[in-house]
N, C-alpha and C positions, 0 to 999 in steps of 0.2 A: 558555401554551406558554413553558416555559423554555429558555433557551440550549441546555443540554443534549438538550430535545428534537428541535431543530435540528439537532443535527448527524446526520449522515449514520449509518444503523444500525453500520456497520463501523468507523467513528470510535468510535463509543460504548466498543466492546470494545477498541481501540487504548489509550483513557484509560485503559482498568481494566490496562492491562497495564505501562504508566510508572509507575512510582512517583515522591511528591513527592520535590522538589525537584531532580529529574533536569535533567543536560543533556541537550537534544534537538535535533537539525538534521533538519528537515522539507523532503525532497526531493520538489518538484513539489507545493508550499504552498497551491497555489489562494489564495484570499480570506482566509487566514489563517484559519479557524475552528477549527482543532482547535489550533494554534498559541497563540491568545488563550484557549481554554479551558485549555489544560496551564499556562500562565501563571497565569491569575486563580485557578482552582480548586484546583492541584496546585503551586502555586510553582516551577514549571518557569523555568530559563533556555532560552528558545528562539531559535531562529535558523531562516531558511527561506531556500528555491531555488526558482523558478518562471522561466518565461518568457513569460508572457502579461505585458505592462505593465498592461493593466487590474486584472489579478489581483493585480499588483503594489502597484500605487494603493492597492487595498482594504485590503490588507494594511498597507502603512505608514500607511492611515487610522485604523488600531486600534493603532498606537504599537508596530508589531511591526519588528524587525528581519529584511529579507529583500532579497535581491541577485538580480540578472539573470543566469541562466547557463544553460548547456545539459549538460545530465546526461551527455549522452554524451562529453562534454568533460573529464570528470572532477571531481574536489574536490581541485585542487590547492592551493588556498586554506588546508587545513586538514589539520592535522599529525594522524599516527596517533594514535587513542584520545582525540580531543579532545571526543566526547560520549558520554554514557552508551546513549542511544538513538539510533537514525537511523532515520526513518519514510519509506517508500515506499509511498503508498496509490493502488493505481488507477492506476499509473503505470509499471509493470515493464512492461505488455505495450504502451507506445505508446513505448519508448526504443529505439533502434536496437541499440544495444549493452547489453543486459541481462547479460551474464558481466560483462561488466566495470564496471557500474553496480553489480552487487550486490559485486564484490570490494571496489569502493571504499567500499561503505557499512559493508563488515564491517573495512573499514583503519580509517577515521577514527571509528567506532563500537563500542564494547563488544557491543553488540547490536544487530539490526535489527528491526523490524515491517514485514511486507508485507502489505497486503492486493489482492487482485486477484481480476477474476470469472472463475468456472471454466466453459469452454468444453466441459466434459466433460457438464453437467447434462442429465437426460433429457430437459429440453424444449427443451434446444439440438439434441440429437441427433434428437430426433423432429420439430422445426421441418424440419430439412435432409432427414429421410427422407423425409418425407409430403409437403412441399411442393416440395421441389427448389429451394429458395431459402435465400439465408444468413441466419441468426435475426436478428431482431430482439426484444428482452425488456427488463424492467426494469434487470437486472445488465448487457445490452449493447445499448444504445437508440440503435445505430446502422445506419444502411444502409451495405451492401459498401463504397460508392463514397466515402463521406465521412466513414467511422470511423479514429480517430486510432490503433486497435488495430491493430498489425503485428504482434506475435509473439501467436499463439493459445496460453494453455496452460490446462491441466487439474491438478485437485490431485494426482494421482498424476505428471503431466511436472515440475511445480514440486518436488516431493520428489527426482527426479533428476537435477534442473536444482541445486538447492542443492546435492546432493552432490557433484556432479560440479565443482564450482569451489569447492570448499575452504570449505564452509558444514556445517552442521547445525543442523538445525530441533529447537529447545527445548518448542516447544510448538506445537501446532497447533489453528486452531478453524475447522472447515468450517459455514456458515450458510446457513440460508435467509434472506431479508431481505425484508421487506413495507414498505420506506420510505414507501408512501402511509398506511400506517397506523401507522407508529413502531412496527412489531413486530419481532425478531428472533428467531429459534430455531435452537439450535445440533443440528449432523445426527450423529447417533450411529452410523448404518448406513451403509455402502454412501457415504461423501462422496464420491467422484470420480462418483457419479450422480446424488447429491441434494441437494447444496450448490450454491449459484449463487454462492456468494461465500465466500472465505477469507481468514483472519487467520493470520499466522505469525510467531512469535518465533524469530528465527535468530541464530545466532553463528557464529563462526569455529571450525571443526572442530579438535580435539586434534590434533594432529600427534606422533606418537610419538618418542622420541628428542630432540625439541625442547627 
């Protein structure tokens, strides 16, 4: 199995969206797997931010530049337009100030790539309706009492969220992922119902007269 095969299914799509040689900031970078791939395979200049000391140690062990910081406190150490792409993968739902974090992403980056679990997926709806319990699934693998997810969004909610906070979705890719089999399938019909994960390429909305 190659290094690319080890990347989470949605991260493989993220790498497709980012051109060779881009300047990339990875927010909530974890152990640096995505950063290392972008650096080694696509010649990107990469920086990362995370809170976990263990993940930061792993990323530093890969020779990556990573700092420990709280995304909810902002990206004050980075100037406007410092990066071509800012990645926020499976992290939007765990921050306390998602609108603020989105704004900071679009301030320091020309574009942002956001991936998130779709809480509107039919299995999530069915689990709650039929069992009367908060759902646990491959894309949402936590019980209600120990989940890091504090903001539950759907594909439709995310579209409204971006538009309401000064952004525009340039590309949206709803997915059904089967990470245990290394499979990924794009959803073309009723994504808010059939996608369990979504990847979105966002940018600042054009302001008339600006």
